[in-house]
C-alpha positions as CSV (number, residue, x, y, z in Angstrom):
1,M,13.5,16.9,15.4
2,Q,13.1,16.9,19.1
3,Q,14.2,13.7,21.0
4,A,10.7,12.8,22.2
5,Y,9.3,13.2,18.7
6,K,12.0,11.0,17.4
7,Y,11.0,8.2,19.8
8,A,7.3,8.5,18.8
9,V,8.2,8.4,15.0
10,F,10.5,5.4,15.6
11,Y,7.9,3.4,17.4
12,F,5.3,4.3,14.8
13,L,7.6,3.2,12.1
14,S,8.3,-0.1,13.9
15,F,4.6,-0.9,14.0
16,S,4.3,0.3,10.4
17,L,7.0,-2.2,9.4
18,L,5.0,-5.0,11.0
19,L,1.9,-3.7,9.1
20,L,3.8,-3.9,5.8
21,G,5.2,-7.3,6.6
22,S,1.8,-8.7,7.5
23,S,0.2,-7.2,4.4
24,L,2.8,-9.0,2.2
25,L,2.1,-12.2,4.0
26,L,-1.7,-11.8,3.7
27,F,-1.5,-10.8,0.0
28,E,0.6,-13.9,-0.8
29,N,-1.6,-16.2,1.3
30,K,-4.9,-14.8,0.0
31,I,-4.2,-13.8,-3.6
32,G,-0.7,-14.7,-4.6
33,F,2.0,-12.9,-6.5
34,S,1.3,-14.3,-10.0
35,V,-1.1,-12.8,-12.6
36,S,-3.0,-16.1,-12.9
37,S,-3.6,-16.2,-9.1
38,V,-4.8,-12.6,-9.1
39,L,-7.2,-13.4,-12.0
40,E,-8.3,-16.6,-10.2
41,Y,-9.0,-14.7,-7.0
42,Y,-11.2,-12.1,-8.6
43,L,-12.7,-14.0,-11.5
44,G,-13.2,-17.3,-9.6
45,N,-12.2,-20.9,-10.4
46,E,-14.8,-23.7,-10.5
47,D,-12.1,-26.4,-10.0
48,K,-11.0,-24.8,-6.7
49,F,-14.5,-23.7,-5.7
50,L,-13.5,-20.0,-5.8
51,V,-16.5,-17.8,-6.5
52,Q,-16.1,-14.7,-8.7
53,K,-16.0,-11.5,-6.7
54,S,-18.9,-9.1,-7.2
55,W,-18.9,-5.3,-7.2
56,S,-20.4,-5.3,-3.7
57,T,-17.9,-7.8,-2.4
58,I,-15.0,-5.7,-3.6
59,L,-16.6,-2.6,-2.2
60,K,-17.0,-4.3,1.2
61,I,-13.2,-5.1,1.1
62,I,-12.0,-1.7,0.0
63,L,-14.4,0.5,2.0
64,P,-12.4,0.3,5.3
65,H,-9.2,0.4,3.4
66,I,-10.0,3.8,1.8
67,F,-10.0,5.5,5.2
68,A,-7.2,3.5,6.6
69,F,-4.9,4.0,3.6
70,G,-5.6,7.7,3.4
71,L,-4.9,8.2,7.1
72,F,-1.8,6.0,7.2
73,F,-0.3,7.7,4.1
74,M,-1.1,11.2,5.6
75,V,0.5,10.4,8.9
76,V,3.7,8.9,7.4
77,L,4.1,11.7,4.9
78,H,3.3,14.2,7.6
79,F,6.4,13.0,9.5
80,L,8.5,13.9,6.4
81,L,7.6,17.5,7.0
82,F,9.9,17.5,10.0
83,T,12.9,16.4,8.0
84,K,15.2,18.0,5.5
85,H,13.2,16.5,2.7
86,K,10.2,18.8,3.1
87,T,11.5,21.3,0.6
88,S,12.6,18.8,-2.0
89,K,10.8,17.8,-5.1
90,L,11.2,14.3,-3.9
91,F,8.6,15.0,-1.2
92,I,6.0,16.1,-3.7
93,R,6.7,13.2,-5.9
94,L,6.4,10.8,-3.0
95,I,3.0,12.2,-2.1
96,Y,1.6,11.8,-5.6
97,A,3.2,8.4,-6.1
98,I,2.0,6.9,-2.8
99,F,-1.6,8.1,-3.1
100,F,-1.7,7.1,-6.8
101,M,-0.4,3.6,-6.2
102,G,-2.8,3.3,-3.3
103,F,-5.7,4.3,-5.5
104,L,-4.6,1.8,-8.2
105,E,-4.1,-1.0,-5.7
106,M,-7.6,-0.5,-4.3
107,F,-9.6,0.0,-7.4
108,S,-7.9,-2.3,-10.0
109,P,-10.1,-5.2,-8.9
110,Y,-13.1,-3.5,-10.4
111,F,-11.4,-3.4,-13.8
112,I,-10.4,-7.1,-13.5
113,I,-14.0,-8.2,-12.9
114,M,-15.1,-6.0,-15.8
115,G,-13.0,-8.2,-18.0
116,L,-9.9,-6.1,-18.4
117,E,-7.4,-8.8,-17.3
118,F,-4.5,-6.4,-17.9
119,F,-5.4,-4.9,-14.6
120,A,-4.1,-8.0,-12.8
121,Y,-0.7,-6.7,-13.7
122,V,-1.7,-3.3,-12.4
123,K,-2.8,-4.8,-9.2
124,L,0.5,-6.6,-8.6
125,I,2.7,-3.7,-9.7
126,S,0.7,-1.2,-7.7
127,F,0.8,-3.4,-4.6
128,I,4.6,-4.0,-4.8
129,S,5.3,-0.4,-5.7
130,L,3.2,0.9,-2.8
131,E,5.1,-1.4,-0.4
132,L,8.5,-0.3,-1.8
133,L,7.5,3.4,-1.7
134,L,6.5,3.2,1.9
135,L,9.7,1.3,2.8
136,Y,11.6,4.2,1.1
137,V,9.7,6.8,3.1
138,F,10.4,4.7,6.3
139,W,14.1,4.7,5.4
140,L,14.1,8.5,4.9
141,L,12.4,8.9,8.3
142,L,14.7,6.5,10.1
143,S,17.8,8.1,8.5
144,S,16.6,11.6,9.7
145,I,16.0,10.3,13.2
146,F,19.5,8.9,13.6
147,E,21.4,11.7,11.8
148,R,23.1,14.2,14.0
């Protein structure tokens, strides 16, 4: 990797870490990290004056995320092409895993409001897995930046 490219990737990863941190904080603040809080967020709770989410409400939330997630994942994974990991099977597995977890994380609320409460677990697991997978990719990129 060229030195100037290393700086660009490093700064992008720095801001990406801020993005992941803020997404964790927002998820915890808005939804919560328990199955009951996920169900309550999407199915509503009369005692707390929480309205059940509708199909259109969820679509309004995920619509900008579809583009943003896809672009963000593509950029981060594109950076891996400039490392020694581009020829490994790990690279292909990371691509599939990240896009699959992103898909599950975005679309599991639809299954929750359809009455499939099991998808509250899927929502939590996919969110946490996506965050961890991205942190792993960041670590791979950072380690390739600082190796000699």
